[in-house]
C-alpha positions as CSV (number, residue, x, y, z in Angstrom):
1,M,4.5,-30.9,-21.5
2,V,4.9,-27.8,-19.3
3,P,8.2,-26.0,-19.8
4,E,10.6,-25.9,-16.8
5,D,10.1,-22.4,-16.4
6,F,6.7,-22.3,-16.5
7,S,4.9,-20.9,-13.1
8,L,1.4,-19.7,-12.1
9,P,0.7,-16.2,-11.9
10,T,0.9,-14.4,-8.3
11,P,-2.0,-14.3,-5.9
12,G,-3.8,-11.0,-7.2
13,W,-6.7,-9.4,-8.0
14,Y,-6.7,-10.4,-12.2
15,S,-9.5,-9.5,-14.8
16,D,-12.3,-12.2,-14.3
17,P,-12.2,-14.8,-17.1
18,S,-15.8,-15.3,-17.4
19,V,-16.9,-11.2,-16.4
20,A,-15.6,-8.7,-17.9
21,S,-16.8,-5.8,-15.4
22,Q,-15.5,-7.8,-12.6
23,V,-12.3,-8.8,-11.3
24,R,-11.6,-12.2,-9.1
25,W,-9.0,-13.3,-6.4
26,W,-6.3,-15.8,-7.7
27,D,-4.9,-17.4,-5.1
28,G,-1.9,-18.6,-6.8
29,E,-3.1,-22.2,-7.9
30,Q,-7.3,-21.3,-8.3
31,W,-9.6,-18.7,-8.8
32,S,-11.5,-17.8,-5.5
33,Q,-15.0,-16.9,-5.1
34,H,-14.2,-13.7,-4.1
35,V,-15.0,-11.1,-7.2
36,A,-15.3,-7.0,-7.1
37,R,-16.2,-4.5,-9.8
38,N,-13.4,-3.9,-12.4
39,E,-12.4,0.1,-11.9
40,L,-11.0,-0.3,-15.3
41,V,-14.3,-0.8,-17.2
42,P,-16.2,2.1,-18.0
43,R,-19.5,2.3,-16.8
44,R,-22.2,2.9,-19.3
45,R,-21.9,5.6,-21.4
46,G,-25.9,6.7,-20.1
47,A,-24.8,7.0,-16.6
48,V,-21.7,8.9,-17.6
49,V,-23.7,11.3,-19.5
50,R,-26.3,11.8,-16.8
51,S,-24.2,12.3,-14.4
52,V,-22.3,14.9,-16.6
53,V,-25.5,16.6,-17.1
54,G,-26.5,16.9,-14.0
55,G,-23.4,18.1,-12.8
56,V,-23.6,20.9,-15.1
57,A,-27.5,21.7,-14.1
58,I,-26.3,22.2,-10.6
59,A,-23.6,24.7,-11.6
60,L,-25.6,26.4,-13.5
61,V,-28.3,26.6,-10.6
62,V,-25.6,27.9,-8.1
63,V,-23.9,30.7,-10.8
64,G,-27.9,31.7,-10.9
65,L,-28.2,32.2,-7.1
66,V,-24.7,33.8,-6.7
67,A,-25.6,36.1,-9.8
68,V,-29.4,37.2,-8.2
69,A,-27.7,37.7,-5.2
70,A,-25.0,40.1,-6.4
71,M,-28.0,41.9,-8.2
72,L,-29.7,42.6,-4.9
73,V,-26.7,43.4,-3.1
74,F,-25.7,46.2,-6.3
75,V,-29.4,47.7,-6.0
76,A,-29.4,47.7,-2.2
77,A,-26.2,49.5,-2.2
78,L,-27.5,52.0,-5.8
79,D,-30.6,52.8,-3.1
80,D,-28.4,53.9,-0.3
81,W,-26.1,55.9,-2.2
82,A,-29.4,57.6,-4.2
83,Q,-30.8,58.1,-0.8
84,N,-27.6,60.0,0.6
85,K,-26.8,62.1,-2.2
């Protein structure tokens, strides 16, 4: 027997009861065929590690290029200073 104050959940996106990595649309009476990726489920650890390592590698390359450019400007300025002395 169903209690009198029982009501079905309101329509909306809910965790898919059959696939944890996705959400499924509940139309207020039944599950629909509409699904989407569940953004609350973390990505695989390997994917996160690869993206962090890639970001660090890009940052190191940028810092290296800026350092080389700064050294070239410094050497050019020092050379000009030495010639004008």
